[in-house]
C-alpha positions as CSV (number, residue, x, y, z in Angstrom):
1,M,27.9,12.8,-0.9
2,K,28.4,12.7,-4.6
3,N,28.4,8.8,-4.6
4,L,25.2,8.8,-2.6
5,M,23.5,11.1,-5.2
6,N,24.8,8.9,-8.1
7,S,23.6,5.8,-6.3
8,C,20.1,7.3,-5.8
9,V,19.8,8.3,-9.4
10,L,20.9,4.9,-10.6
11,I,18.4,3.1,-8.3
12,L,15.5,5.3,-9.5
13,A,16.5,4.7,-13.1
14,L,16.7,1.0,-12.7
15,T,13.4,0.9,-10.8
16,G,11.6,2.7,-13.6
17,I,13.1,0.4,-16.3
18,T,12.2,-2.7,-14.4
19,C,8.6,-1.5,-14.0
20,C,8.4,-0.8,-17.7
21,L,9.9,-4.1,-18.7
22,S,8.0,-6.4,-16.4
23,G,4.8,-4.4,-16.3
24,C,3.1,-3.0,-13.3
25,D,0.1,-4.4,-11.4
26,R,-3.2,-2.9,-12.3
27,E,-5.5,-1.9,-9.4
28,V,-8.9,-3.4,-10.0
29,S,-10.6,-2.4,-6.8
30,H,-9.9,-0.5,-3.7
31,T,-12.2,0.0,-0.7
32,E,-11.8,1.6,2.7
33,K,-14.2,1.3,5.6
34,T,-13.9,3.1,9.0
35,T,-16.3,2.3,11.9
36,V,-16.4,3.8,15.4
37,K,-17.9,1.8,18.2
38,D,-19.7,3.1,21.3
39,D,-16.6,2.8,23.5
40,G,-14.6,5.0,21.1
41,T,-12.6,2.2,19.4
42,V,-11.9,3.0,15.7
43,K,-11.6,0.1,13.2
44,H,-10.2,0.9,9.7
45,K,-10.3,-1.9,7.1
46,E,-8.7,-1.5,3.7
47,T,-9.0,-4.0,0.8
48,T,-7.1,-3.8,-2.5
49,I,-7.5,-6.1,-5.4
50,K,-4.7,-6.1,-8.1
51,Q,-4.2,-7.8,-11.4
52,A,-0.7,-8.7,-12.6
53,P,0.3,-8.5,-16.3
54,D,0.1,-12.4,-16.4
55,G,-3.5,-12.3,-15.3
56,T,-2.9,-13.3,-11.7
57,V,-5.3,-11.6,-9.3
58,T,-4.2,-10.9,-5.7
59,K,-6.2,-9.5,-2.8
60,E,-4.6,-7.5,0.0
61,E,-6.4,-6.7,3.3
62,S,-5.3,-4.5,6.0
63,T,-7.1,-3.9,9.3
64,T,-6.2,-1.4,12.0
65,N,-7.9,-1.1,15.5
66,V,-7.3,2.0,17.6
67,K,-8.5,2.1,21.2
68,P,-8.8,5.5,22.8
69,V,-6.5,6.4,25.7
70,P,-8.4,6.9,29.0
71,P,-8.0,10.3,30.6
72,P,-5.6,10.4,33.6
């Protein structure tokens, strides 16, 4: 158990140091849109635009469709 705790503390410390040394991505834009259709289907679209410290811009899109379960 003690080894597990020490490993977790070490991983968290290294993650923080790595983020500080390499720089973190800056979130430029974040949008979310949720629409509900007549049949009850819910569509959720999420778009995030990030800029890396070297100036590279990346766009991440995520779309989720949820259909309602018909009653038994």
